[in-house]
N, C-alpha and C positions, 0 to 999 in steps of 0.2 A: 399528550398525545406522542403515539410508537407509531413511526413507520418503517418498515420491513423494506430491504432493497435485493434481490435474487437476482445475481447474474448466469442462471441456469446451469451452472458448474455443478458435476460430476458429483464433487464433495458434499455439496451443501446438504443433501439431501441423506447421504450415507453417515455424515457425522452429525447432521444437524445446529445448520449456520446457517445465517444468510451473507452477501456480502458487505453488505450496509446496514446501519439500523442509525437512524434519523429518531433521539429523543433526549429532553434537556435541554435542548438550543443547541446539540453537536450532530455531528456527523459520523458516525464513528466507521469506518472502512476496514474489516477483518484482515489479516494477516496475508498477504497475497504474492505469489510466486507466480513467473512469470515462463515462459518458452525461449529458448535459444542454444546453443552450445556453448556459450561465456556468460560468465556474470555479468558483462556489459549490454549485452543480448537481453539477459535476464532480466537484469533493471530493469531497462527501458519497456520490455515486453507486461512488466509487473505495474509500473506506472502509466502505462497506455489502459489494463483494467482497471486499473485505482481512478484513475479521468474518467470514465464512462460511469461509475460507480459516483462519484460526486456529482459531475453532469445528472444522471438519473437523480439525484436528488434536489437540485437546485443548486450548487454549488460548485467550485473552481479548485485547484492548486492555490490561489491568490486568501483563498478559507483558512487552509488547512493552518494549525495550530501544534500539535505536534504528530512526529513522528517516530517512529523506531523502524531500526532495519536490525534482519538476524540473518549473521552469515557462519558460516562454520568455517570459513577462516578467514580470520579480520584481517589477512593480506591480502584478500582479494578487495575489501571496501574503496582502499584508494581508488581504481580506476573507474569507478561508476560518477567518483565525484563531479565532476564534470557535468556528466549525465541529468545529476543532480541537482546540482547550480542552477541548468541552464532551467528547471522544472521548477524547481520555485523562484527563480529572479530576485526579484525588489521585494519578497515576502515570504522570508525561511524564517520555518519554523523550528521551536524548541526540537530538538532531534537526540537522540541515543540510537548507539550502536553495540549490538550483544551480541556476541559467538556462541554459538552453540548449534546442535546437530537439528539438522530439520526433516521432515515426513520422508524424505524421499532425496538417495545422496547425491542426485542427478539436481536438483535445487541448488541453488550458490547462493541466494539471496531471498528473503522475504520482507515486505515492506507493508506496515499498516499506521492509517493515518487518523486522525484526528480534527475536524474541520468546526467551524462555526456554521452552524444552520441558518439556511435564507430567513429570513424574517417573512 
């Protein structure tokens, strides 16, 4: 069974994706950017959006087993570390950080996660 979760974001219909998909025992949350004037604000905002998608799927950050971070400037990753450590707490997932271009230069970080789906 596959369940799709939409956040209603404008790009979902334009591009043809949804915020999250529950399939194969996992919740796959699409790459998510946030709003804000700097990388830390955008990181917090993206995590709020991801948290809402996980909640809609019946999961939480404690269920996340994999996270990928995408940043156009790897030097901006370290300021996000305290936010990420607080978010994942005692349940840190496997993680990868990739330096790359994002869809718009105003975005400083994009985050995607995979979580174990609720049974």
